[in-house]
C-alpha positions in Angstrom: 0.0 0.0 0.0 1.4 3.3 -1.0 2.1 5.8 1.7 -0.2 8.9 1.4 -0.3 12.0 3.5 -3.3 12.2 5.9 -5.9 14.8 5.0 -5.8 18.1 6.9 -9.2 18.8 8.4 -8.3 22.1 10.0 -9.0 25.3 8.2 -5.9 27.0 6.7 -5.8 29.8 9.2 -5.4 27.4 12.1 -2.4 25.6 10.6 0.8 26.9 12.1 3.0 28.6 9.5 6.8 29.0 9.6 7.9 32.6 10.3 9.3 34.4 7.3 10.8 37.2 9.3 14.2 35.9 10.7 14.9 39.0 12.8 12.0 38.1 15.2 13.7 35.0 16.4 15.4 35.6 19.8 18.9 34.4 20.4 20.6 34.7 23.7 23.6 37.0 23.9 24.7 36.5 27.5 25.1 33.6 30.0 25.8 31.1 27.2 28.4 29.2 29.1 27.5 26.5 31.7 27.3 27.6 35.4 30.8 27.9 37.0 31.6 27.4 40.7 32.3 30.6 42.6 36.0 31.7 42.7 38.1 30.5 45.6 39.2 33.0 48.2 43.0 32.5 48.5 43.0 34.1 52.0 40.4 31.7 53.3 42.2 28.7 51.7 45.5 29.7 53.5 43.7 30.0 56.8 42.2 26.5 56.4 45.6 25.1 55.5 47.2 26.8 58.6 44.5 25.5 60.8 44.9 22.0 59.5 48.6 22.2 60.1 48.1 23.3 63.6 45.7 20.5 64.2 48.1 17.9 62.9 50.9 19.4 65.1 48.7 19.0 68.2 47.9 15.5 67.3 44.2 16.1 66.9 42.1 15.2 64.0 39.9 17.8 62.5 36.3 17.2 63.5 33.9 17.3 60.6 30.7 19.1 61.4 27.6 17.5 60.0 24.0 18.3 60.9 22.3 15.7 63.0 19.8 13.5 61.3 16.3 14.3 62.3 12.8 13.1 61.5 10.7 16.2 61.7 6.9 15.8 61.8 6.1 19.5 61.9 6.1 19.9 58.1 3.8 17.0 57.5 1.4 18.1 60.3 1.2 21.6 58.8 0.5 20.2 55.3 -2.2 17.9 56.6 -3.9 20.7 58.6 -3.9 22.9 55.5 -5.1 20.0 53.3 -8.1 19.3 55.6 -9.3 22.8 55.0 -8.7 22.9 51.2 -9.4 19.3 50.1 -12.4 18.8 47.8 -13.9 16.0 49.9 -13.2 14.4 53.3 -11.5 11.3 51.8 -9.1 13.1 49.5 -5.4 12.4 50.1 -2.8 13.3 47.5 -1.2 10.4 45.8 2.4 9.9 46.9 4.9 9.9 44.0 7.2 6.9 44.1 10.4 8.8 44.5 12.5 9.5 47.6 12.6 13.3 47.3 8.8 13.3 47.8 9.3 12.4 51.4 8.5 16.0 52.1 5.0 15.3 50.9 4.5 12.4 53.3 1.7 13.1 55.7 1.3 11.8 59.3 -0.1 8.2 59.5 -3.5 9.5 60.6 -3.9 11.0 57.1 -3.8 7.5 55.5 -6.5 5.6 57.4 -6.8 2.9 54.8 -3.1 2.4 54.1 -1.3 0.8 56.9 1.9 0.7 54.8 2.6 4.3 55.8 3.0 3.2 59.5 5.7 0.6 59.1 8.7 2.2 60.9 11.4 0.1 59.5 14.1 2.6 58.5 17.0 2.9 60.9 17.6 6.5 62.1 19.8 6.6 65.1 21.4 4.7 68.0 21.6 6.3 71.4 23.7 4.8 74.2 24.6 6.0 77.7 28.2 6.7 78.6 27.9 4.1 81.3 26.8 1.1 79.3 24.1 -1.1 80.7 20.9 -2.9 79.4 17.9 -0.7 78.8 14.8 -2.3 80.3 12.0 0.1 79.5 11.4 3.0 77.1 8.5 5.5 76.8 7.7 8.7 75.0 6.8 11.8 77.1 3.2 12.7 76.7 3.8 15.7 74.4 6.0 13.5 72.2 9.1 15.7 72.3 11.4 13.4 74.3 12.1 9.7 75.0 12.6 8.5 78.5 14.5 5.2 79.1 15.1 3.2 82.3 18.1 1.0 82.7 19.4 -1.7 84.9 21.6 0.8 86.7 18.5 2.6 88.0 19.0 5.6 85.8 16.5 7.7 83.8 17.9 9.0 80.6 16.1 11.6 78.6 16.7 11.7 74.8 15.5 14.4 72.4 12.8 13.0 70.2 13.6 15.2 67.2 17.4 15.0 66.9 17.8 11.9 69.2 20.7 13.4 71.2 21.3 13.1 74.9 19.5 15.6 77.1 19.8 14.6 80.7 20.3 11.7 83.1 19.0 11.0 86.6 19.8 8.4 89.2 16.2 7.6 89.9 16.4 4.2 91.6 19.0 2.2 93.5 18.3 -1.0 91.6 17.2 -1.9 88.0 14.2 -0.1 86.8 11.6 -2.6 85.7 8.6 -0.5 84.6 7.5 3.1 84.3 4.3 4.8 83.1 3.1 8.3 82.6 -0.4 9.1 83.8 -2.9 9.7 81.0 -3.0 13.4 81.8 0.8 13.5 81.6 1.1 15.2 85.0 3.0 12.5 86.8 5.3 9.5 86.2 5.3 6.4 88.3 8.1 3.9 88.2 9.1 0.7 90.0 12.3 -1.2 90.3 13.7 -4.7 91.0 13.5 -4.3 94.8 9.8 -3.4 94.7 10.2 0.4 95.3 7.5 2.6 93.7 8.3 6.2 93.0 6.4 9.2 91.7 8.1 11.9 89.5 6.9 15.1 88.0 7.6 15.8 84.3 10.7 17.8 85.3 12.0 14.6 87.0 11.5 15.9 90.5 11.0 12.9 92.8 7.8 13.3 94.9 7.6 10.1 97.0 8.8 6.5 97.3 7.6 3.5 99.2 7.9 -0.3 99.3 5.2 -1.8 97.0 5.7 -5.6 97.3 6.2 -8.3 99.8 9.8 -9.4 100.7 11.2 -6.8 98.4 10.1 -8.7 95.3 10.5 -7.0 92.0 7.6 -5.1 90.5 7.5 -6.0 86.8 4.4 -4.1 85.5 2.5 -0.9 86.2 -0.5 0.6 84.6 -2.9 3.5 85.3 -6.7 3.5 85.3 -8.4 5.6 82.7 -9.1 8.4 85.3 -5.6 8.3 86.8 -7.0 7.9 90.3 -5.6 4.3 90.6 -2.9 2.2 89.2 -2.2 -1.6 89.2 1.2 -3.2 89.8 2.3 -6.8 89.0 5.1 -8.2 91.2 7.1 -11.4 91.6 5.1 -12.3 94.7 2.4 -13.7 92.3 0.0 -10.9 93.1 -1.6 -7.9 91.4 -2.2 -4.8 93.6 -4.5 -1.9 93.0 -3.2 1.3 94.5 -4.8 4.6 95.3 -2.6 7.1 93.5 -3.1 10.1 95.8 -2.9 8.2 99.1 -0.2 5.6 98.0 -2.2 2.8 99.7 -3.3 -0.6 98.6 -7.0 -0.8 97.8 -7.1 -4.5 96.9 -4.7 -7.4 96.2 -5.7 -9.7 93.4 -4.4 -13.3 94.0 -4.9 -16.2 91.6 -1.7 -16.5 89.6 0.4 -19.5 90.6 3.8 -17.8 89.9 5.4 -14.5 89.2 3.2 -11.9 87.5 5.2 -10.4 84.8 2.9 -7.8 83.3 -0.4 -6.0 83.9 -2.4 -3.6 81.8 -5.5 -1.6 82.6 -8.1 -1.3 79.9 -7.8 2.2 78.2 -11.5 3.1 78.9 -13.1 0.4 81.1 -12.7 -1.1 84.6 -10.9 -4.1 83.4 -7.4 -5.5 84.1 -5.4 -8.1 82.2 -2.3 -9.7 83.7 0.2 -12.3 82.4 2.2 -14.6 84.6 5.0 -17.1 84.6 2.3 -19.8 85.1 1.5 -19.4 81.3 -1.9 -17.9 82.1 -3.5 -14.6 81.1 -6.2 -13.5 83.6 -8.9 -10.8 83.3 -9.8 -9.1 86.5 -12.6 -6.9 87.8 -10.8 -4.2 89.7 -13.9 -3.3 91.8 -14.5 -6.7 93.2 -11.0 -8.2 92.8 -12.4 -11.3 91.1 -11.1 -13.2 88.1 -13.5 -12.8 85.1 -11.7 -15.1 82.7 -8.5 -17.1 82.2 -6.8 -17.8 78.9 -4.5 -20.9 78.7 -3.4 -20.7 75.0 0.3 -19.9 75.8 2.7 -22.6 76.6 5.3 -20.5 78.4 5.8 -17.3 80.4 3.8 -14.3 79.2 6.3 -11.5 79.1 4.3 -8.6 77.8 0.7 -7.5 77.2 -0.7 -4.5 75.3 -4.2 -3.2 74.7 -5.2 -2.1 71.2 -6.1 1.7 71.0 -9.8 0.9 70.7 -9.7 -1.5 73.6 -11.2 -4.4 71.7 -8.1 -6.5 71.4 -5.2 -7.4 73.7 -1.9 -8.7 72.4 0.4 -11.0 74.4 4.0 -11.9 73.9 5.4 -15.1 75.4 8.5 -17.2 75.7 6.8 -19.8 73.5 7.9 -17.7 70.5 4.4 -16.6 69.6 2.4 -13.4 69.7 -1.3 -14.0 70.3 -4.1 -11.5 69.8 -7.4 -12.0 71.7 -10.7 -10.4 71.0 -12.3 -9.6 74.4 -15.8 -9.1 72.9 -15.9 -12.8 72.1 -13.1 -13.8 74.6 -11.5 -15.9 71.9 -8.1 -16.0 70.2 -8.2 -13.7 67.2 -4.8 -14.3 65.7 -1.7 -16.3 66.5 1.4 -14.7 65.0 4.5 -17.0 64.5 7.7 -15.6 63.2 10.1 -15.2 66.0 13.0 -17.6 66.3 13.3 -17.2 70.0 11.1 -16.0 72.9 9.1 -12.8 72.4 10.0 -10.1 74.9 7.9 -7.0 74.0 4.8 -6.0 72.1 3.1 -2.7 71.2 0.3 -1.4 69.0 0.5 1.4 66.5 -1.6 4.3 67.7 -3.5 4.7 64.4 -3.4 1.6 62.2 -3.9 -2.1 63.1 -0.2 -2.7 63.1 1.4 -4.8 65.9 5.1 -4.7 66.6 6.9 -7.3 68.6 10.5 -7.6 69.8 12.3 -10.9 70.4 15.3 -12.2 72.3 17.2 -12.8 69.0 17.2 -9.1 68.5 14.5 -9.0 65.8 11.7 -6.6 65.5 8.6 -7.8 63.5 5.7 -5.8 62.2 2.4 -7.5 61.9 -0.5 -6.2 59.9 -3.9 -7.3 61.4 -5.9 -5.8 58.6 -5.3 -8.8 56.4 -8.1 -11.4 56.1 -8.5 -13.9 58.8 -6.6 -17.2 58.2 -8.5 -20.3 57.1 -7.7 -23.9 56.6 -7.0 -23.4 52.9 -5.2 -20.0 53.4 -3.1 -20.0 56.5 -2.0 -16.7 58.1 0.7 -14.8 56.4 4.0 -13.9 58.0 5.0 -10.6 59.4 4.5 -7.6 57.1 8.1 -6.4 57.7 11.0 -8.0 59.5 14.1 -6.4 61.0 15.9 -9.6 61.7 18.9 -7.9 63.3 17.5 -4.7 64.7 19.5 -5.3 67.9 22.3 -7.6 69.0 20.3 -9.0 72.0 16.9 -9.0 73.6 14.5 -6.2 72.7 13.0 -5.4 76.1 10.7 -2.6 75.2 9.1 -0.9 72.2 7.2 2.4 72.0 5.5 4.4 69.2 5.5 8.1 69.0 2.0 9.4 69.7 1.6 10.4 66.1 2.8 7.0 64.9 5.7 8.1 62.6 8.5 7.0 64.9 9.3 3.8 66.8 11.8 3.5 69.6 13.3 0.2 70.8 15.3 -0.5 74.0 17.5 -3.6 74.2 19.8 -5.7 76.3 22.7 -4.7 74.0 22.8 -1.3 75.9 21.3 0.7 73.0 18.1 2.7 72.3 17.4 2.8 68.6 15.0 5.0 66.6 13.2 3.8 63.5 11.2 5.9 61.0 9.0 5.3 58.0 10.6 4.4 54.7 11.0 7.0 51.9 8.4 6.5 49.1 9.8 4.5 46.2 13.2 4.1 47.9 15.2 1.3 46.1 16.8 0.5 49.5 13.5 -0.2 51.0 12.5 -3.6 52.3 9.6 -3.5 49.9 11.7 -2.9 46.8 13.8 -5.3 44.8 12.8 -8.4 46.7 14.5 -7.0 49.8 17.9 -7.0 48.1 20.1 -3.9 48.3 22.9 -2.7 46.2 26.4 -3.0 47.8 27.1 0.7 48.3 27.6 3.0 51.2 24.8 5.4 52.1 25.3 5.9 55.8 27.5 8.5 57.4 28.2 8.6 61.1 27.8 12.0 62.7 31.5 12.6 63.5 33.2 10.0 61.4 33.8 9.2 57.7 31.4 7.0 55.9 31.5 3.6 57.6 30.2 0.2 56.6 27.5 -1.8 58.3 25.7 0.8 60.4 22.3 -0.7 61.5 19.8 -0.2 58.8 22.2 1.1 56.2 24.0 -0.5 53.3 27.5 -2.1 53.7 29.8 -2.3 50.8 31.4 -5.6 49.9 33.1 -7.4 52.7 31.5 -5.4 55.5 29.0 -6.5 58.1 25.6 -5.0 58.0 23.4 -4.7 55.0 20.9 -2.2 54.9 17.3 -2.1 55.7 16.6 -0.4 58.9 18.4 -2.1 61.6 20.1 -5.0 60.0 23.3 -4.4 61.8 26.3 -6.7 61.5 25.5 -9.6 63.8 27.6 -11.1 66.5 28.2 -14.3 64.6 28.1 -13.4 60.9 26.4 -16.0 58.7 23.4 -15.5 56.4 20.5 -13.8 58.0 17.1 -13.7 56.2 16.0 -10.1 56.2 13.0 -8.3 55.0 9.8 -10.0 54.0 6.2 -9.1 54.0 3.9 -7.9 51.3 2.8 -4.5 50.4 4.5 -1.2 50.0 3.6 2.4 49.7 0.8 2.0 47.3 -1.0 -1.2 48.3 1.0 -3.2 45.9 2.2 -6.5 47.4 5.3 -8.5 46.9 7.3 -10.8 49.2 10.8 -9.8 50.1 12.7 -13.1 50.4 15.6 -11.7 52.3 19.2 -10.7 51.9 22.4 -11.9 53.2 23.8 -10.1 56.2 27.0 -10.7 58.0 29.8 -9.2 60.0 31.2 -9.4 63.5 28.8 -7.8 65.8 28.8 -6.0 69.1 27.6 -2.5 69.9 28.2 0.7 68.0 29.0 4.3 68.5 27.6 5.7 71.7 26.5 9.1 73.0 28.5 11.1 75.5 26.4 14.2 76.0 25.6 15.3 72.5 28.9 14.1 71.1 29.1 10.8 69.2 32.2 8.7 69.9 33.5 5.4 68.9 32.1 2.8 71.2 32.8 -0.8 71.8 35.6 -1.9 74.0 36.0 -5.3 72.3 39.5 -6.6 71.9 39.2 -7.0 68.2 39.2 -3.3 67.7 43.0 -3.2 67.9 44.9 -3.0 64.7 41.9 -2.2 62.5 41.9 0.5 59.9 40.0 3.8 59.7 36.8 2.2 58.4 36.4 -0.1 61.4 33.8 0.6 64.1 33.5 -2.0 66.9 30.4 -4.1 66.5 29.6 -3.3 62.9 31.9 -5.6 61.0 35.6 -5.8 60.2 36.8 -3.5 57.5 39.4 -5.9 56.1 37.0 -8.5 54.7 36.5 -8.8 50.9 34.2 -10.7 48.7 34.2 -11.5 45.0 30.5 -11.0 44.2 29.6 -7.4 44.7 25.8 -7.9 44.5 25.6 -9.2 48.1 27.0 -8.2 51.4 30.2 -9.9 52.5 30.2 -13.1 54.4 32.4 -13.6 57.4 35.8 -15.1 56.6 36.7 -18.0 58.8 34.6 -19.9 61.4 32.0 -18.0 63.3 32.4 -17.1 67.0 32.2 -19.8 69.5 28.8 -20.6 71.1 30.2 -19.8 74.5 30.8 -16.2 73.4 27.3 -15.8 71.9 25.0 -17.5 74.4 24.7 -18.1 78.1 22.4 -20.3 80.0 19.9 -18.8 82.3 18.6 -20.4 85.5 16.2 -22.5 83.5 18.6 -23.8 80.9 17.3 -21.5 78.1 19.7 -19.8 75.8 20.2 -16.2 76.5 22.0 -13.8 74.2 25.0 -12.3 75.9 24.6 -8.5 75.7 27.6 -7.7 77.9 26.8 -6.6 81.4 23.5 -6.4 83.2 23.4 -10.0 84.3 22.6 -9.2 87.9 19.8 -6.7 87.6 16.7 -8.5 86.4 19.1 -11.4 85.6 19.3 -10.0 82.1 21.9 -10.3 79.5 25.0 -11.8 80.9 28.5 -12.2 80.2 31.4 -10.0 79.6 30.4 -6.3 80.1 33.1 -4.5 82.0 31.2 -2.5 84.5 33.4 -3.1 87.5 33.8 0.6 88.3 30.7 2.4 89.4 28.1 -0.3 89.8 30.3 -3.3 90.7 30.6 -6.6 88.9 27.8 -8.5 87.2 26.9 -12.1 87.1 25.6 -13.9 84.0 22.1 -15.3 83.7 18.8 -14.9 82.1 16.1 -12.4 82.6 14.2 -14.5 85.0 
């Protein structure tokens, strides 16, 4: 068929014509060359060279100043407030473009009620560690969400900034390990309890108001929870009882007995007169605080219940147990709603997202798992899916406590490895995300420590070949190298689903850089730090390893560490990850931490 021109249907005066007047065409006369960098000031360069020479003569390295990483929610809150006034309808939310620079358009989790993917806090942000290193037992956000308060086995409160994550202040609050602490719902007071059963009240400025013995025979108080009106609070102690206290008079109103062993946790219903407690006798009991009677007992768990948490609406209660499962119970039908299996060791902590049906649990293997309960209920033909997101090496030891920011955009975790770590939401469309590329990451360096050169294997960042630590939030180089499945879960920013099979992660582990005031220093104290090069940070992989295949993170050369170095046995013969120090208080951790100075020697052993 011959090629013919298409007929022109427009009238002639609408067809664009070429200009016949050449002098009307504009041609630039200036700024034809490409942009050039500004000229260098010779005087300033000489000053810098002289300063560098003076620094080298003094034997001091020049400290590079970098701004602190921050996760600022003010921009997103302002955009969302303005959007609610100007949006065409009540359900309108702008579509997020799949590109990391559009992180500035990311709104708070409450702006996406139907998309729980925006609440998965899986991107590592920062690690905060006290100068005196000891396990961190409990962590909570202050009521206004500006700071994070942690309680450690040394009995100290440490306050961290919730925006820049730097150290603010420290207080010797208790004489023994802090086991639990809670703010009142009004935010006016803080109540805490320690291993010897002492209960203390504090004001928000950390002024101690009162203290008294709250258990029999100085047994540890493991749990504390306030009633909805803040007039009373309940405590769970190792004398196998739950006590209800009058907050103003500091007196016992009733003692709830019925558990056959140590009571490890207690939680008051967010709106009702209902208590739930978990014990070492493997039972979960519901109590009427008015009469002190047991309303119901659940026997589904096969080992100690270590943590309980009510859902924000009060219809569900989640339990974490040493039987390696997380179970969710619906109190309206008093039945088991979900059983969540994914931890390789006992589960130590559990918390709910404040907005979405997301449950986060921490295990003794150092993993943090995110569970999405908005998925359909499991059936015989379609069993329940695994965790929505997995941080298999978020910490090097037990994750004792987890807490979401009141807005839900940040997660903070406290661990037996002496660190407090902050996690934020992923950037949209980030190729380094756990939801992209099957969970696999390119072998390149993207992380920069605050005061050091770029280093490999920081938790949650990408390690180049031969370095421990491969990047999604929190996959730090482990204590014993090897291949670690990482990632997993379906879904992403836009409701698309895809399973992330995992990536290889290796390195020689430990603990990382720590905070001294607001300055970041090299941490560690392990003997293998000697003789390493400038790219080495203790606990995050050796910088001398190499690998041939650059598409995966490096494996550890040589045999892994001995089992004696990695695990200790607790009083019940269970393996416990040695976090270094802290074995005496709460019996946590065990093995090797050098804290002979201020707090005396430690003994190994498990948490219980």
